[in-house]
N, C-alpha and C positions, 0 to 999 in steps of 0.2 A: 768923547768916545763912549761914555755911558749911554748917551741918547741914541747912539747908533748900534746898540748891542743888546738885543733881547735874547733871553736864554733859549727859547723854543719858537721864535717867530722872526719875521722880517721887521725891522732891519737887524743885520748882524755884521760883524767885522771879524775877519780871520787874520791872524798874524803868523808869519813863517819865521822860524828861528833856525840858524845854523849854530849848534851848540847853544850858548847862552845869549847869543846876539840876535836881536830882531833884524831881519833882512828884507822883509816884504809884507804887504798887507793887501787885502781886497775887502770890499763891502758889498752887501746885497741890500738894496733899499727900494723904496717906492717913490722917492722924491727926486731922483736924478734922471728923470725920463725925458724923452724927446717929444716935442709938441706934436709932431706928425704921427706919433704912436702913443698918444696919451692914455689910451685904454689898456695898453699892454703892461706887462710887468710880472714879477719884480725885475729890478735892474741891477746888473753888476756895475759897480762903481768904485772909483778910488784905487784902482790896481796900481801897485808900485812895488818895484824890486830894486834894491840898491845895485849900483853898477858892479860892485865887487861880487855880487851873488848871481849875476846874469849868466845865462848859458849853463846853469847847473840844474835846470828843471824846476826851480822855485816857482816861477810864474805858472807853469802848467799845473804844478801841484796845488797852488792856491785856487786856480780856476776849477780844477776837478773837485777839490774839497767844497768849494762854494756850490757847485752843481749838485753834489751829493747831499749836502745839507738842505738845500732848497727842495730837492726831490723828496727827501725824508719828511719835509713839512707839508708835502702834498702839492707842491707847485709842479706844473707840467712843462714850463719853459722859463728861460731867463732871457733878458734883453740887455743890450748895452749900446752905447754910442761911443765912437772913437774917431779921433782926427788922424791918428798915425799908426795904430797897431792892428788894423784889420787883418793883415796877413798872419799875424800871430794867432788871432782868434780863429781864423779859418783852419790853421793847422791843429787847433784844439777841437775842431768839429763844428764850429759855428757857421751859420750861413748869413749871407748879406741880405738884408731886407731893403736897404737903400744905400746906394753907393755914395761916397763922399763927393761933394761938388766943389768946383773951384770957387764958389761964392761963400765958402766957409761953413757949409753944412756938413756935420760929421757923418761918417758912415754909421748906419744902424744895423745891428746884427742880432740874431736870435739863435737860441740853442734849445731844441726839444730835449727834455730830461727824461731819462728812463725811470720808471717806477722803482722804488727800493726793492732790491732782491731780484730784479729782472735782468741783471747783467749789464 
């Protein structure tokens, strides 16, 4: 975890808590990229929310916090690849850059980030 957590740079990992219990996490990194979009980044990675904490907004809050932190660092977009959760990310404002194929290629998605303080 320490290798994936810089105080003011990528990579970083965020952990969500409900009370004292950790219930989810997400990372932003440079090494979990898709070969077809190798020059893009940074990349949202390792999103996980415990089943008992789903449908409570934890995932959305983690994604939003990762977006805000990356924007505060000067990044103008985030990328991710996903095999199953593209609809979740679309609801969070992400756009599809490549649809998932039946041959096992994940969907790739991108989100333009607002500059800090721009709303």
